[in-house]
C-alpha positions in Angstrom: -23.6 -87.4 5.1 -21.8 -84.3 6.2 -22.6 -82.6 2.9 -26.4 -83.2 3.4 -26.4 -81.5 6.8 -24.4 -78.6 5.4 -27.0 -78.1 2.6 -29.8 -78.4 5.1 -28.2 -75.7 7.3 -27.9 -73.4 4.2 -31.6 -73.9 3.5 -32.5 -72.9 7.0 -30.3 -69.8 7.0 -31.7 -68.8 3.5 -35.3 -69.1 4.8 -34.5 -67.1 7.9 -32.9 -64.4 5.7 -36.0 -64.3 3.5 -38.2 -64.0 6.5 -36.2 -61.0 7.8 -36.2 -59.4 4.4 -40.0 -59.8 4.1 -40.5 -58.2 7.6 -38.3 -55.2 6.7 -40.1 -54.8 3.3 -43.5 -54.9 5.1 -42.4 -52.3 7.6 -41.3 -49.8 5.0 -44.1 -50.6 2.6 -46.6 -49.0 5.0 -44.5 -45.8 5.5 -45.3 -42.8 3.3 -42.2 -42.0 1.3 -43.4 -38.5 0.6 -43.1 -37.4 4.2 -40.0 -35.2 4.7 -40.6 -33.9 8.2 -42.6 -35.7 11.0 -42.4 -32.8 13.5 -45.7 -30.9 13.8 -45.5 -27.2 13.0 -46.6 -26.3 16.5 -43.6 -28.1 17.9 -41.3 -26.5 15.3 -42.6 -23.0 16.1 -42.2 -23.6 19.9 -38.6 -24.9 19.4 -37.8 -21.9 17.1 -39.0 -19.4 19.6 -37.2 -21.1 22.5 -33.9 -21.0 20.6 -34.2 -17.2 20.1 -33.2 -14.4 22.6 -36.2 -12.6 24.2 -35.8 -9.4 22.1 -36.1 -11.4 18.8 -38.7 -13.8 20.1 -41.2 -11.0 21.2 -41.0 -9.0 18.1 -43.7 -9.1 15.3 -43.0 -11.8 12.7 -44.1 -11.8 9.1 -45.4 -15.0 7.5 -42.5 -15.0 5.1 -39.9 -14.9 8.0 -41.6 -17.9 9.7 -42.1 -20.0 6.6 -38.4 -19.8 5.7 -37.4 -21.1 9.2 -39.8 -24.1 9.3 -39.8 -27.5 7.5 -42.8 -28.8 5.6 -44.3 -32.2 5.8 -44.3 -33.0 2.1 -42.1 -30.3 0.7 -39.1 -28.3 1.9 -41.2 -25.4 3.3 -44.6 -25.5 4.8 -47.7 -23.8 3.2 -48.5 -20.4 4.8 -52.1 -21.7 5.6 -50.7 -24.5 7.8 -48.3 -22.1 9.5 -51.1 -19.8 10.2 -53.2 -22.6 11.7 -50.4 -23.7 13.9 -49.7 -20.1 15.1 -53.4 -19.7 16.0 -53.3 -22.9 18.0 -50.4 -21.5 19.9 -52.2 -18.3 20.8 -50.7 -16.0 18.2 -52.7 -13.2 16.5 -52.3 -11.3 13.3 -52.3 -7.6 13.1 -51.6 -5.0 10.4 -48.6 -2.8 10.8 -49.7 0.6 9.7 -46.4 2.4 10.5 -44.3 4.0 7.8 -41.9 1.0 7.8 -44.7 -1.6 7.9 -46.7 -0.2 5.0 -49.8 -2.1 6.1 -48.3 -5.6 6.1 -49.6 -8.3 8.3 -47.5 -9.4 11.2 -47.9 -12.2 13.8 -47.5 -11.6 17.5 -47.6 -13.9 20.4 -49.8 -12.9 23.3 -49.6 -14.7 26.6 
């Protein structure tokens, strides 16, 4: 009789393990495996600027400099269009640098 209760106990434990496995599977099945970074670009830019000294924070930034320092949602680096949208949401504006060093390139500045 002891053998029958042991086997019944094993069945109960196996059913509980299967139930937990199905719960975990259902949880991860809904998650998008393509997402590399969940942090919005606006939050990433705000954190980046907060981590820099004021002299560097307040200088003009090119799009290439910003894209290299940020993380994309579905790829390693974000698309420049998405970075531009996030910068505009944060109050940044784009201007052309017509100085000899700038050679007409676009730069982003934060105006507060």
